[in-house]
N, C-alpha and C positions, 0 to 999 in steps of 0.2 A: 428642647433637644432633637437636633434631626431624628431619624429612623436609620439604623444602621444597611446601606445597601442589602440586595439580596444576590444569591446568584441570578434568579430565574430577570430582576433589576440592568445586570447589568451585562449577560452573557451574549446577547447583541450585538449590542453597541462597542465592546470586547473584538467579538469577531468583526464589524466593521472599521473595526480600527486598523483591525490586524491585515485584513485586504487590502489596505490604505498604503500599504510599505509593499512596493513590486518590490518581491524576491523572486520574479524568473531563474529559471534555472537553462541555459542552453548548451548543457552539456561540457563534454572537456573542453569547447570551443568557447569558454568565457560565463559568465552568473552577474548579475546585477548584482550578488553577496546579499549577504543577511544581517550584516552588522545592524541594522537600525531596528530592525525587528524585535532580533533580541535582546536590542537594549532594552525596547519597549515592554520587553516578556520582564525581565530584569527589572521593572520599574517598577509596573505592578505588583513586582511581589515581594520590594522589598517595602515597598505601602505600606506591607503588613506585616515588615516585618520578618521575613525569608530571604537571606542573601544568598546569594548566586558567586558560581565559580563562569565568570564565559572565556573561553578557550576557540580559536583561529587554530588552522591548519594552514590556512595561509590570508594571506589582509582578505577582510572584506567574508570571508569563510567562515561561522561565526557560531560555537554551537555553548548552549548552556548548562549547568548541571545544578541544580540547590537537593540541599537535602534539606528533607520538612517531618521532623521528630520533636515534634513540639512535647510540653511538660502531659503528661496525662497518657499517651501510645505506648506499647505494651513493646520496648526496646529488647524486649527477648527474641520476640520474632525478625527473620531475615527484613530485610526494605522491601516493599515491594514498588517495582522499575513503574513509572507513569512518564509514557514517552508522545511528544508528536515531532513533526516537523515544523519548518517555516519558510521554509521553501515549496515554488510550484512551479509547473510548466508555465510557458510563455503560451498569449493568447493575441491574440492579430485584433486591437479591435472596429476595427471595420467588420470584423461577422459579428459580432455583437448588436445588443437590442441596446446593450448600456455601456458604460465605464469603465472595464474592466477592472481596474485599480481603484474607482471610485466609495466602493464599500456600499451604495443605497441600499436601502428599504423602501422597496414597493408591492404590494399588495402583501403585506406579511410576512412578505422573503427577505434575506438579507442576499444579495447580490455580486458576483465579484468570483474573478478569480482566486480561489483554495476557499471557497464556500463550504466546499463537500473535502477535499483534499486539500489540506487536513488543518484549515487555520481555523473552520466549526471545535472541534475537538479542543486545537489549540485554548478554542474562548471557553471552553464547557472548564476542562482543566482548570483556568487563572479563575474562574465565577466564583468552584466549587471553593475551589484553596481560602480566596480569597474572603466569601462570604464564613470557612468554618474559621480562621485565624479573627476573624474580626469576633465572633461571639465565642470564640474558647472552647468549641468543639473540635477536638483532637480526633487524624484520623483512629482504627483501632492499633494499626502498626508503623514503622514508622516507613514514607516515601521518600526514594531518589528521582526529582521531579528532569526529564530530561528533556529540551527541543534542541533537533540537531539541522546541520547543513545540510545540502548535498543531499537528501535524501533521491528526490528524482532524477539522481543520474549514479542512481545503487551506491548514493554512503560511502564513495572513497574519500572525500572531507570531510564526513561527517562521522556518520556511525559507526565506518568501519576503523576512520582516523581513531577516535575515540575508543575505541576497544583495542587499538593496537600500541594508543599510546599513550592513554590514560586508562585500562584498567580498572586499577584499583579504584576510583570515582564509580564505579560500579561492580563490580567482584563477587561483595557480598547480596546481591539482589540477586533471588530464589525465581522470582514470577516475572510478568510483566505484561503490562496491556498497553494496546495503542490501535492502529490501525489497521487491516479493515473489518470492522466489521461491529455487531450490536444494530445495525437497523434492521427495519421493520419492514417484511413483505408478506402481502396482503394473500392470505389465498382463500377464496368463497368465504370470506368476511371474517377470518381467524387469522389473527396476528403470528409472523414466525418472529422470531431473532434471529439472525444468521451470523454468529460468534467462529471470528476465525481462527482452525486450529493448525489450517497448514498453509503452505504456500510451495509453488512447484518454484526447481532450481534454476539459474537463467546460464546458457549458455549458447553467448555472442560469437557466433563463426563469422574468418573471412577465410570462402575457399578459394586456393587460387591454382590455375590451370597452368601449366607451362607447354611451351609447343614450340616450333621452329618456325620462327619471324622471317617471311617473305612477300612477293610479290604478289599482289589480287589478280593479278589475270590470269597466275597459276594453278596446277588442284595442289594443293598441299592437303596430304595425310594426318600430319601433325598439328592439325590448327589449335589453338588455344583458345578462340571464341569457341570452336563448335563443341571443344571437348567440356568445355564451362558448363557449355547453354544444356545440352545431353547429361550435366549433371545437377541442375538446379533445376531441369525438368523432374529428372527422378522423385528426387530431394521434396521439390515442391506438390508430387501429387503422389506420396504416398499417405497407405490409411498406415495409419499405427495402430498396435491390438489396446483397447479398454486394457487401464488398469486400475483396477477401484480400493482405494482405501479405505479404512470405516469414516473421514468425515463424509468424502462422499455420500455413503453407501444411508451412513444417519442423517444424511440430508436428503438423499433421496424415498426414505422411508418414512420422511417425517412431511413431503408433500403428495408421496402416492396414497396418502394417509390423509391429507387432507384436500385430495382430485377427489380421489379415488379412481384412481386410474393404476395402470403399471409402467414401473418404468423399467428400462436397460438401459447399459449405458451406450449402445449403439445406437438408443433415437431417442440418450435424454433431451437433448436439444434443440429436437420438433417437437418434443411432447410438453416442454416446458417452453413454447414459443411466445402462447397466452401470460407469459410473466412478463412478458417484457425482454431489453436487454443483457436481462443475470443469464436468461437461457445460454448465452452466446458463454458468459463466463463461465455456465456451468460446466459449457457440453467441452473445453478447452481444459477438465481439469478430469475429464474419462482416459487421455491418454497421452500424453510425449505427446508433442506438436515441435513442427522448425519448418520455416514461415521465410524462401526467399524473402528482403526485403531489399534489396540494394543490388547491383551489375555494374561493372565497370574494365572497359580494355580495348586499346586500341586509339592512335589515334590523328588518322586520316582511312578515308575509303577507301584507298589502292592501294596498303599494307596492312598487313598481315600480323599482328603484335606479337609476339614471342610470349607475352605475358597474358591474363585474364583474373580479373577476381571477383564473387560475389558475395553480400551479406546476407547470414541467415540470423534471422533470431528465431533462438532452439529454446524450449523449456523442458524440464525434466519432473516428472513427479516420483516424490520421497521413497526411493529404492529404487531406482531402475532408468542412474544417472551411466551405470554403463551400459544396460542397451538401448540406452542413446547413443554413444559415441561411438559402437559398435553396429549400428541401424547404418549412423552416418558415413561411415568406413566402409560398409557395403556398400553401400547409395552412391557414392561420389566415385565411387571404382579407379581405375590404377592410375588414370593419367591430371586425378584433381588432389590434390591435399586442402586440409582446412589449419587455421593457427585456431585458440579461444582467444577473444580479442577481450570476451567478459563474462568468468563463468564464476557461480554463488552458488552456495551449498542449496536447498531444499530445506522449509521446514517443516517440524510435526509434530503436536506430540496428544497427548488422548482430554475427549472430553469430560476430564471426570476430574474427585479432590474436592479440594474444601474452595479455591479461588470458583473455579466454576457452583458449584454449588450461590457461592453470594453473587453472579453473575444472575446466578437463574433466582433467585429469591429477588434480589433488587426487579429486575425486571417485573417478576409476577407482582410484586406492589405495587407498582407504578402504573402496572397492566395488566387485572385475574385477565387469566385464562390463557396469554399469552404461551408461547414454546418458543424454548435457548432450544437450538441447533447447528449444530457444527456442521462450517464449511470449508474448502479449500480454495484457495488465492489462486488465479492464471497469471497474476503481475508478481509483482517484488517489493517488501517494506522494509523499515531498519531490523525488523524481528532479524532477519539472515543476523546482521552482528550481532546482536542483541545472542542468537543462539549457541553462535560462538563460546562465551564465554561461560556456558551452560545455566543460561535463563529461562527456564519456560515461556514460550511468548501465546499471546491470544489475543483476537482482532477483536478489543470493543470501545467501541464508540458509541455508545445508545443514542441512537434516533429513533422516534414513532412518526413513520413518515404517513404521509395522504396513500391511502391506494393508486391515483392517478398519478403520483408520479414517479416518471421513468429516473429512479435515483443511479440506477449506476451509467446511466448513456450520458449522467452530468459529470462522469470523475473526466479529468484533462475536455469535457466537452465545452462545445457553446454557450455559452446566457448561465454558467454556474451560480448553483443558487441555492439555498436550503432554510427551511422554513424555521419562523422566530420561533412554532410553538412547536415546533423538535427538538430546536437548541436546548429551549426551558425544559424539554420531559428529560433528556442527556442529562442535564447536571442535577435535576432532581435523581433521577437514576446511581446518579457518580455520588451523589452525595449520598443515600442509603448505600452504597458498595461499599464508602469508605468507612462504615460501622460494623462491617460486615469482612470485609478482606482480609 
């Protein structure tokens, strides 16, 4: 009789196989779709007796919802939402050392687009659920498994569509875990595990300047290009005031203790630079931000256009959305207006309660002496959609990482890869967590 495959046995292979589905998301201009990857997830769950509901917001934009409430779990407790997404950002193969969609294993790493964002956690979820079903070990409480489309474009065809069109599938969930968090950061030989409890809101803006069209050889005091350039310059060079929320302060306190240095909001990015690219992410959560990212206007050098436009990537701290928009209005001036191209909420919860205790306990059991600390993400996740249903969201996809690995740089980066031992660690932690959560 052959041995039952364990999560540690399966997790790297599952990750490789998921990477081989090219689920590149090109945003509003198109996507290859998530159908085959989602069908793969459904098949792996079906093999161990878990049926799935597969839904499409439009052809090939496929998401999955599965109820996992086997005999022995406490059905008096509300379900825990465990979620991942199957889409990835595009990859330019010529920039990589390997084929980004081959899922190769090299030097004990799984390589490929999605290895850290987030087919690694998708694989961990599948591996743990499959082992527990095979060995008859139910979770402490019911679990709702969700694998979404379109997260990399903000989720309008994935999590956003699900919450608007099928809220009944998730409405009984009160808490959720997913990306981005649970990964280790080694500071002076001590591992801190960063659990996401907050993320900034999104305000992608189109600035529009109107002016008087005319011949390029003549004076023009109502030049749309000039109005726009001045506004973009003011927005891009503005120093936003520090706005510290509890997640940021608790993270800074933990790193201060580990480094033995004082860190303030104004110098956080510089002080934390020794920790790698995570310093940039932390620095971006110390205030609202607005970065000019696109410019457009004119069609011929000797014609002054009547209109010009620019794109702004704005992100706001929880509780400071109105301050963001008021400041933008003041900065752009009377000749320029803005339209919100994509706006979404900031998400924030406190770092306390039984679920946090379960995370902390599972991490310490697997890595004694470690410390779980909250942090805020500068980017966005599917948590924005779930929070609109009143679900309390955490980023908890546990990975113990080599200290030398610049993990944050691999998100959307070239040569994305994840250590196999980190995947196995994540499976151990998630398995233990399901007994506690």
